[in-house]
C-alpha positions in Angstrom: 42.6 57.6 -102.0 45.5 60.0 -102.1 44.4 61.7 -98.8 44.1 58.3 -97.0 47.6 57.5 -98.1 48.9 60.8 -96.6 47.0 60.2 -93.4 48.5 56.7 -93.1 52.0 58.0 -93.7 51.6 60.7 -91.1 50.4 58.2 -88.5 53.3 55.8 -89.3 55.6 58.5 -88.0 56.4 57.3 -84.4 56.3 60.9 -83.1 52.9 61.6 -84.6 51.6 58.3 -83.3 52.9 59.0 -79.8 51.4 62.6 -79.9 48.1 61.3 -81.2 48.0 58.6 -78.5 48.9 61.2 -75.8 46.2 63.6 -76.9 43.6 60.8 -76.9 44.7 59.7 -73.5 44.6 63.2 -72.0 41.3 64.2 -73.6 39.2 61.1 -73.1 40.8 58.4 -71.0 42.5 60.1 -68.1 40.6 60.6 -64.8 41.0 64.4 -65.3 39.7 64.3 -68.9 38.1 67.2 -70.7 34.6 66.4 -69.5 35.7 66.3 -65.8 37.4 69.7 -66.3 34.3 71.2 -67.8 32.2 70.0 -64.9 34.7 71.4 -62.4 34.7 74.7 -64.2 30.9 74.8 -64.0 31.0 74.0 -60.3 33.6 76.7 -59.7 31.4 79.3 -61.5 28.4 78.2 -59.3 30.5 78.5 -56.1 31.8 81.9 -57.1 28.2 83.1 -57.7 27.2 81.7 -54.4 30.1 83.5 -52.7 29.1 86.8 -54.3 25.5 86.3 -53.1 26.6 85.6 -49.5 29.1 88.5 -49.4 26.2 90.8 -50.4 24.0 89.3 -47.7 26.7 89.8 -45.1 27.2 93.4 -46.2 23.4 94.0 -46.0 23.3 92.4 -42.5 26.2 94.5 -41.2 24.4 97.6 -42.5 21.2 96.6 -40.8 23.0 95.9 -37.6 24.7 99.2 -37.7 21.4 100.9 -38.2 19.8 99.1 -35.3 22.7 99.9 -33.0 22.9 103.6 -33.9 19.3 104.6 -34.9 16.5 104.3 -32.4 13.8 104.9 -35.1 15.2 101.9 -37.1 15.2 99.8 -34.0 11.6 100.7 -33.3 10.6 100.0 -37.0 12.4 96.6 -36.8 10.6 95.7 -33.6 7.2 96.7 -35.0 7.7 94.7 -38.3 9.4 91.6 -37.0 7.9 91.1 -33.5 4.6 92.9 -34.0 5.3 95.2 -31.0 3.1 98.2 -30.4 2.8 101.3 -28.2 0.3 101.3 -25.3 -2.3 103.5 -27.0 -2.5 101.8 -30.4 -3.8 98.6 -31.9 -2.0 96.4 -34.4 -3.9 94.6 -37.2 -2.0 91.9 -39.1 -3.3 91.5 -42.6 -2.2 88.4 -44.5 -3.0 87.8 -48.2 -5.9 85.4 -48.8 -5.0 81.9 -50.1 -6.5 81.0 -53.4 -9.4 78.5 -53.0 -9.3 75.1 -54.6 -11.9 74.4 -57.2 
């Protein structure tokens, strides 16, 4: 009972009532409430991870491009792997993994 009386006395103070109302308004009622802020933080983290991934992909692509422009062996290897090109005196066999049969 004594604790409830203290709580009522604190809330009767106009400054505490205004502060309590402001906190409730900012945390739960406002259109930028705490839940929206947490969701935006999660989206930001996802976008930053995506940005890091694409920056790594760009760096790898630039390295591959540099290799293809400066190294004829790399260009030949790329042509053989991607476009199945071959020399005149050789045969190319493409082996694909077998698909599992349905039972």
